[in-house]
C-alpha positions, 0 to 999 in steps of 0.5 A, a space after each residue: 186143163 187136164 186135156 193139155 200136154 205141157 211141154 218142157 222148154 229150156 235153153 237146149 230145145 228152145 229153138 226146136 220148140 219155137 220152130 214147131 210153134 211157128 209164131 207169126 206176125 203180120 201188119 202194115 207199116 208206112 212205106 218209107 222206102 218209096 214214101 207211098 202206101 203201106 209196106 206189108 210185113 208178114 213174118 214167121 219166126 223159127 228161132 231167136 236169131 229171127 228177131 235180129 234186124 238183119 233177119 227181119 229184113 231178109 223176111 221182108 221182100 222190099 227190105 231184103 232186096 235193099 239189104 242184098 244191093 247193099 251187100 253186093 255193093 259192099 263186096 263189089 266196089 273197087 279196092 280204093 273205095 274200101 280204104 279209109 281216105 280213098 288212098 291206095 295201098 302204096 
């Protein structure tokens, strides 16, 4: 234990320390997007925000493609589709 240097970790340097350590998780899950095979998940976490569902989706290629398609559809759909009840701005 005397050979190890202990690092102070606090709220001000947590993300910096986490990025330096670069914890990684890798596993396979059933691919419910296609219903076939496994989906490989390999994520390196750099800060606490990486634990959010959106950030996790961005780090898994198949989920990121789905997320981007949903975001693109949301911003490119016609105005009448964005209004509750489909009413125009009359």
